[in-house]
Residue, then its C-alpha position, 0 to 999 in steps of 0.5 A: m487494581n489490587k495490590t499485587h497488580l499495583l506492585l507489578f505495574v510500579s515495578l514495570f515503570f521503575g525498572w522491574s527491580v523485583f528480582s536481581q538482574t544480570l542482564k544490562s538494561p538499555e540505559e546501562y548498555l546505551g549509556t543514556p537513560i531511555g527517554t532522554k534522547f532519540h537513538f539511531h537505529h543501529q544503536l537500538i539493534s546493537y542492544v537487541e543483539y546484545v540481549a539475544a547473545n546474553k540470553p539465548e535460552n529466552v531470546k532468538i533473533h530472526r533476520i528477515g531482510y534489509t530496507t532499501e537503504g540497507r538497514p536490517q529488519m529483524v523480529v525477536a522471539i522471546g519465551s520461556k526456556e522450554n518454548i524457545q527450545n521448541l520454537e520451530r515445532i510451535r510455529q509448525s504446529n500453529l500452521q498445521n492447526i489452521g490448515l496452512m501446513p500439512g500434518q497434525g499439529n499439537k494444539n497444546i502450544p503457547t499463544i503467539a503474540y506479535l508486537s510491531y513498533n514504529v511503522h511510522g518512522n517519526e513516531s519514534v517513541n515506539a522503537e525506544t519503547s521496544v528495547k525496554v519491553i525486550y529487556e523486561l521480558a528477557a530479564e524475567n524479573s517478575e512472576l508476571v513476566k514468567k507467567v507470560l513467557k510460559n503461556t506465550i511466544i512473543l515476537i517483537d519487531p522493534c522498528v518496522n520502518p528503520d529508514g524513516f526512523d533514522r531520517y527523523s532521529q538524524w534530523y532531530n538530533r542535528y538541531l537539539g541543544q543542551k536541553p529541548d526547547l519547549h517553544a512552539a516556534s522551535v525548529e525541533h517541533h517542525e519537521p521538514w519535508p518529507g518527514g520521517r513518517f514514510n519509508h525510503y520511497l515515501f510510502d506509508l507502510n501502515r497502508d501497505v500491509a496487504w498490498q506489499t508493494q514495498k520491500e519492508s512490507q514484503q519481508r515483514v508480511s512473509f515472516y508474519n504469514s510463516w507464523m500466523p500469530h494469535l494477537h498483533a499489536d501495532f504501536h503508533e503516535m498521534g498529534p501531541n495535543s492528544t492523550y492516549y488511545f487504546p481499544p476498544s476500536a471505533k466503528p466501523f468494524h468490518e462485518d466479518l470480524t468475529g464476535f470473539q474478536r470484538e469481545f476481546q477489544e473490550t477485554l484489552g480495554q479493561y486490562n490496559k485501563r488499570a495502569f492509566d487509571q492508577n497513574g492518572w494518565l489521560y486516555f480515550t477509546k472507541e474513537n477515530y481508529d476503526l477496523f475496516y480498510p484491510s491493509y492496516g497493521d491491525t486489520y490485516p491480522s484481524y482478517n487473518g484470524a488474530i486479535a489485533m489492535t492499534f495503540e496511539q500515544g499523543g506525540g509523534g514528530p512535533a513532540g520531540l523530547a519535550y512539548k508544551r501542550k495546549d492544556g499547559d502540561t509538558l509532554t516528555l519522551k519519557d512519559r510517552i515511553q511509560h504509556s506505550f510500555s504499559t500497554s505492551l505489557g498489559t496486552l501480553e497479560a491479557l493474552s496470557d490470561k485468555s490463552e486457551k479461549t484465544k486458541e480455540e477461536f483462532y482455530k475455529f476461524f480457519n477451520d470453518a472457512q475450510n469446511k463451509g466456505y465463507g461469504k455470500y459468494k463462494s467463488y470468484i472467476m477472472k477471465f484469462n484470455g486477453h488478460e494474461a499479464k494481469i492474471k499473472a500479476l494477480t496470482e503473484q499478489l495472491d501468492k504473497l497473501h497465501i491465498e489458494y487459487s486454481f485454473a479452470n480445466k474445462k468449459l462451464t456455465a454458471n450464474g453470478l454477479s458481473y463486476q462490470n455490469q453490477k448485476e446477476e447473469s449467466f456467464g461462461i467459464d473457459e479453460n485457464d480462467l482464474l478461480v478463487n474460492t473461499y473453501q480454504a484456510k484464508g477464506v475470510l481474507t479472500k472474501i474481504l479482498f474480493e468482495p464487490k461491495p463491502y458493507l460499511e456500518d458507519s460512514n465516518t471511517y478513516d480511509i478508503t472504503a472499497w478495494a476489490l482486487p478484480y477492480a484493482f487489476d482491471l479484470p472481467t470478473f464474476a462472483s458465484s455462490q457455487k464452489l468452483s475449482g480447477t487445476k493447480t497447474k498454472p498456464n504457461f505465462d512465458k510467451k516465446t516468439n518462434l522464428e524459422k531458422n535463418q528468418r530475416v525479420f523486417a520488423f517485430v510487432s507488439e500490441i499494447k495490451s498491458f503494463e508489461e508492454s510498457r516495461f518492455l518499451a522502457q527497456l528498449f529505450k534504455e538499450n538505445i533501440k529505435i521504436r516506432i508506433q502505428e496509431t492506426p489499426f492494421k492487419a498483418s500475417g492474419k492478425s488484426f492490430g488496434h490503435g497503438t501498436l509498437l514496431i521495432t524495425r530493422k531500419g534504424n537499428e542497423g547497429l545491431g547487425e545480424n544480432f537484431e533478432k536475437k537482441i530483441l527477442s531476448i528483451a521480449q522474453n524477459y517481459d513475457i512479450n509475444l512478438l509477431p515477426l514480419t518479413s515485409g513492410m507491406v501489410e494485408s490491410g491498413p497503412d504499411l509499416g513505412s506509412g506517414s502514420v507511423d511515428v518514431i517514439n523517442p526516449p523522454k527525459v522525465g522530471l518529477i517535482i518533489g519537496a515542500g508543498v508536494s504530497p510526500t506519498a503522491a510523490g512517492d507513488i510516482w518515484h517508485f513507479m518510475d524507478q522500481q516498476l517501470q524501471y525508467p530514469v526520472t530526475l527528482i527536482d526539489g521545488s525550492y530551486f525549480s524556478r532556476i532549472d532549464l525546463w528545456t532539458l526535459d521532455v516530460l515534467i510530472l507534478p504530483d498532488g500538491q500545492y504549487n503556487q509557492i513552487v511555480k513562480d511563473h506558470k507562463e514559463i511552463l506554458r512556453w516550454v509546453s508550447d515548444g513541445g514539452r509535456v506536463i502531467l498534472l495529478e490531482d490537486a496539482n491541476n488547481f494551480l493551472a485550472g482557469k488560467e489564461g490559455i488553459e482549457l480546464k475550468p472549475k465546474t459551475d454548480s447549477e443545482e440549488k444548494e439546500s439551506s438548513n439550520k445546521i446543528y453544531g454537535s452534528r457538524e462532523r457527521d454532516a460534513i461526511s455528506d460532502q466527502i468521498p474517502g475512497a470509492i471505486y468508479k467506472i471510467n469510460l475511455d476513448n481507447s483510440h487516444p494514446l493515453a488509453y492504448g491497451y484498454d477496453k472501453n472502460t476501466s475502474i479507479i479509486v476516486k477520492n477527490k471531488l472532481g469539480y471540473e467541466y469537460l474540456k471544450n477544446g481538448w480530449n476527454v479521454g477518461t470520463l466518470g462512469e457509474h459508481q461501483s463500490g464504496f462510500v460517497g457522501q450523498n451531497l457529493k454523489k449528486s455532483l459526481k457526474n458529467v466530469p472528466v477524470f483524464a483529459i488532455q489539452e494540446h498547447g502549441n507543440g506540447k501537451i497538458i495532461h490532466m489526471l484528476e485522480s491518480p491511476i496508480f494509487r498506493a502502487f497496488w492499483f495495477g490496472g492504472k499502471l499502463m495509463m501512467a506509462n502511456a502518459v509518460f511515453l506515448v502522449r506526444 
């Protein structure tokens, strides 16, 4: 580092007092030195608002929404006076230059950087760092900053996860004495369940960027897409005994990262190492943190053309204000802030210096896709007929991502890959089939999210390795090398049941076909409307119905009087449900509507176990599913008092992925409740605590294959272990769709498999979903041999109740739309 750079970095760390200051620093405004306490979210936001009010020529706040708990989300734009005056023109020009807004943009605009802090709430150094970065940029106290502000618009999200941040800060400050306690046993180093990492619904927001299932993600990505920055930096923390990680990233890189994006990873390493080397701060690169799974804070921007990266400071929730590391050093919050502050400014300097080349490559990324299409397959075709609700849900997802699509307006024949059959074949395209091609600005992102089998250059990866949207939405799909497009006019998704004037309805019939029927059923329950189900196929009014058809009869709903038709139809219209009105209880074939094969479905009282021992994200998946998606009441029960509750006040008990030996003191109590008519739903590892016990059919699988013996190499142990792992791959699931758990499905579906599934088929029970062929993603070679002849979804009848085994979650991270119907069936229909 030359003397000029050294002076600048020294001034960074000790206040940047190169020039006179008129703006209050965070320390002056908040009353305490940054790094000596964890502030609350409202205090940090108050400072940001103070800066914007006192430096309006350089700072503009964009208010993008509120979290579930009501905390504000904002992004701060910082730039030179000229750039802030032209902020909206710069934004629009950038979008025009890449084909995402009509018109001719000005290519001579500053580069746009986006810095995101604290996506994980208990990685609290980052929000504390953000206000220091905002101050140093807004104060313009050095020539380096003035250069950066001239060449760059800087967008800063000071706290991506306000609810998690405050959960951590409130807990930590509650136990803080006059000084931090370095002792490893101190409570301040042991965050209680669920920790501050997650948002209100216990979702990991750093895995939700592309899927946008959470309110924070939706607001954040909507803002991101309205700007499309050239660089995105995502600031994190890792374990307190680690040092500091900055790019270059580890392999695997996704194959669609450009040469320039890979090259800039090296550039960032060169810029950021200078201060670390000068100050003797330990760091590492090219390990652990890869660029593959598309829903991270670094990969989603990368697949949208940006230079994107993760920074990881050692620390996180266990570190508190001060932590005695294993090497004997004391890690302080002030240390952690210095390191992340340094990489924030070093990254901005790198972008400022490489501004012109960055813009050139960024524009090329989008324009090439628009002009040439992208990838081996240029078009993806999803079948519409019979899948209307899933097509609608997918188009809503594409709208969030700003991916263009159209609908076929004539019949065609084409050749391509069948996702379901895994082979090339000829197929027909019918009117209204959904068409998505890669001849568009977001062609690269389209290819990555739709590709049937992502290429993985290194199996030592950090997350799931397959995610194709056609599998996630359970849609019959074909991939074609042809450019296919149709009309932008959407089919009419709004279904309306037509009644003749003064028609008196005996019963309304609703065939279970999608998750919308589940949401409709939930609303009927909440409106105290009696619902029946016919499990046997029948034919009425010329239409055939399969297993599992909902019946809403006038009988039992007399309280609605003459409003019966109006009330049911108004609810159905809210969920795009097309009801068949019948004027008679006699059908053309099959059992009549008053047959003994027709049962009443009663609204269940549902409990969900949460707390220590339960995976927070698994609990969050179910909580969010019930509360926000299905919109049906669920009682949260902490495991700490589970043994004292009256199980007989519940109809359904859900145990998410977790370890239950300490939560459930007497498993026989659960079995007695099940025998009396209760239904227990066990997900993933929750099955382990009952499996093999007396009276339980689920038993561990006996491995009959002879184990290979070899002399293992110690230095290869991590890579060798991968052979027995499955970080997340897609498998076909063969279904018995005559069973209530699988009502509404075809003979198979697809799910993410990330567990070893080591159980035998139930001998006395129903193996409703069994593992089929591997469709996409990495599976360790040793494990792959044993992943066959195993159940995934199975049900044991126990007395008058049911034990529902879900060895994989069908609603993974809330983006796996195809499994939501099955989860709802487990709650409502398995009786």
